[in-house]
C-alpha positions in Angstrom: 111.4 143.1 99.6 108.9 142.4 102.3 109.1 139.3 104.3 105.8 137.8 103.0 107.1 138.2 99.3 110.4 136.5 100.2 108.6 133.6 101.9 106.3 133.3 98.9 109.2 133.3 96.3 111.3 130.9 98.3 108.5 128.4 98.6 107.6 129.0 94.9 111.3 128.2 93.9 111.3 125.0 95.9 108.2 123.8 94.3 109.5 124.8 90.8 112.6 122.7 91.7 110.4 119.7 92.6 108.3 119.9 89.5 111.6 119.9 87.4 112.8 116.8 89.0 109.4 115.0 88.3 109.6 116.3 84.6 108.9 113.2 82.4 110.4 114.9 79.4 113.6 116.0 78.2 112.4 119.5 77.4 113.1 122.5 79.6 109.7 123.5 80.6 108.3 126.5 82.4 106.3 126.2 85.8 102.9 126.2 84.3 103.7 123.8 81.6 105.2 121.4 84.2 102.1 121.8 86.4 99.6 120.8 83.4 101.9 117.8 82.4 102.3 116.5 86.0 98.7 116.8 86.7 98.1 113.8 84.5 100.2 111.5 86.6 98.0 109.8 89.1 100.8 109.1 91.4 101.7 112.7 92.1 99.3 114.9 94.2 99.7 117.8 91.5 96.1 117.5 90.1 94.7 118.4 93.3 96.5 121.7 93.4 96.6 122.5 89.7 94.2 125.4 89.7 96.1 127.0 92.8 99.5 126.5 91.4 98.5 128.2 88.0 97.3 131.1 89.9 100.3 131.1 92.2 102.5 131.3 89.1 100.8 134.4 87.9 101.3 136.1 91.3 104.9 135.2 91.3 105.3 136.7 87.8 103.7 139.9 89.0 106.0 140.0 92.1 109.2 139.2 89.9 108.7 141.1 86.6 106.5 144.0 87.7 108.8 144.9 90.6 109.4 148.9 90.6 112.4 148.8 93.1 114.0 146.8 95.8 111.7 147.9 98.3 108.5 148.3 96.4 106.6 145.6 94.5 103.1 145.9 92.8 101.7 142.5 94.1 102.2 141.9 97.7 101.1 138.3 98.8 98.9 138.2 101.8 99.0 135.9 104.7 96.5 133.4 103.3 98.4 133.0 100.0 101.7 132.6 101.9 100.2 129.9 104.1 98.6 128.2 101.2 101.7 127.9 99.0 103.6 126.6 102.0 100.8 124.0 102.7 101.0 123.0 99.0 104.8 122.6 99.0 104.7 120.5 102.1 102.0 118.1 100.5 103.8 118.0 97.2 107.2 117.1 98.8 105.7 114.8 101.5 102.4 113.6 100.4 100.5 111.5 103.2 100.4 107.8 102.3 97.7 105.4 103.1 99.6 104.1 106.1 99.3 104.8 109.0 95.9 106.5 108.5 94.2 103.4 107.1 96.1 100.9 109.1 93.7 98.5 110.7 93.4 94.7 111.3 91.8 93.1 108.4 90.4 89.5 108.8 90.7 87.3 105.8 88.6 84.3 105.4 88.8 80.8 103.8 86.7 80.1 100.7 85.3 77.0 102.4 83.5 79.2 105.1 79.8 78.4 105.1 77.2 81.1 104.5 75.7 80.4 107.8 79.0 81.2 109.5 79.5 84.2 107.2 76.0 85.6 108.4 76.9 85.0 112.1 80.1 87.1 111.4 78.1 89.8 109.9 75.7 90.0 112.9 78.4 89.8 115.4 81.1 91.9 113.8 79.3 94.1 111.4 81.8 93.4 108.9 81.0 94.5 105.3 83.9 93.3 103.4 85.4 89.8 103.3 88.7 89.1 101.5 88.7 85.5 100.6 91.7 83.1 100.5 92.5 79.6 99.6 95.5 78.6 101.8 97.1 82.0 101.6 96.4 82.8 98.0 93.8 85.5 97.6 90.7 84.5 95.7 88.4 87.6 95.8 86.4 90.0 97.8 82.9 89.2 99.0 80.8 92.2 100.1 77.4 92.8 101.7 76.2 94.0 98.2 77.2 90.9 96.5 75.8 88.7 99.5 72.6 90.7 99.3 72.4 90.4 95.4 73.1 86.6 95.7 70.3 86.1 98.3 67.8 88.2 96.0 68.5 86.0 93.0 68.7 82.5 94.8 66.2 82.9 97.7 63.7 80.4 96.0 66.5 77.7 95.8 68.0 78.1 99.2 67.1 75.6 101.9 66.8 76.6 105.6 70.3 75.1 106.3 72.9 77.3 104.7 75.7 75.1 106.2 76.2 73.4 102.9 76.5 76.6 101.0 80.1 77.8 100.8 81.3 81.5 100.3 83.2 80.1 97.4 79.9 79.3 95.7 78.8 83.0 95.9 82.3 84.1 94.7 82.2 81.9 91.7 78.9 83.2 90.6 79.0 86.9 91.7 82.8 87.5 92.3 83.2 89.6 89.3 80.7 92.0 90.7 82.6 92.7 93.6 85.2 95.4 92.5 88.4 96.0 94.4 92.1 97.1 94.0 95.3 96.4 95.8 97.8 99.3 96.6 101.1 99.3 98.4 101.7 100.8 101.9 103.5 103.6 100.1 100.6 104.5 97.9 99.4 108.2 98.6 95.9 109.2 99.8 95.7 111.4 96.8 96.2 108.3 94.3 93.6 106.4 96.3 91.0 109.3 96.2 91.8 109.3 92.3 91.1 105.6 92.0 87.7 106.0 93.7 87.0 108.9 91.6 87.8 107.2 88.3 86.4 103.9 89.1 82.9 104.5 90.5 82.3 100.8 91.2 85.2 100.3 93.4 84.1 98.8 96.8 87.3 98.6 98.6 91.0 99.2 98.4 93.3 96.7 100.0 96.5 97.6 101.5 99.5 95.1 101.4 103.2 96.0 101.8 104.0 95.9 98.1 100.4 95.9 96.7 100.4 92.3 95.8 97.1 90.2 96.4 98.7 87.4 98.4 100.5 89.8 100.9 99.4 90.3 104.4 96.7 92.7 104.6 97.7 95.9 106.5 94.5 97.8 106.0 91.3 98.3 103.9 89.8 101.6 102.5 86.2 102.0 101.7 84.5 104.8 99.6 83.1 106.4 102.7 86.5 106.5 104.3 87.9 108.9 101.6 84.5 110.8 101.7 85.4 111.5 105.2 88.6 113.3 104.3 
């Protein structure tokens, strides 16, 4: 059998073994059935490659079942499909996690911060998301969208002195409009992409060690960050 076919089949067998290990049922399922079932698991990167894997399964069947002799097969995988299956195998077995790609310093802010100070930070640092805490306890995420909406609906009542208006006041009124999620540092990028896809109003995904709100922030992911991927 040609070297390309051997590489293809070896990779296919390893992927099939991986799928079987992830099988959520007690049934002995075939390759295509496993792909379809595991595509519904948001924590596994199978959905992303579902169409490719189903096509690959057909090619594998043609190589194995339609083989005429030891040295002659009807379907010979080309270089592209061999590279493709090897890439898929690697990404299934070792999916990229949110860290270190999205690791960055994230500044948290106390809820008694004044709106005046917040606006200075926006101007100086160009921040667009503001995780808010009360002595280490996470209280919510304030974003520029929420800030702009608050000004639009309260501009007639705002005095020139914003020192007495605290970000807590904005969060109390508009906090529910700021949509966010927490994930652990081990969450896969595929899982995060799926979250943004399924929840169109998500403005940020915050990363902590175990995905708990009160943990130390290790990174933040915005919708445009995953679009860049």
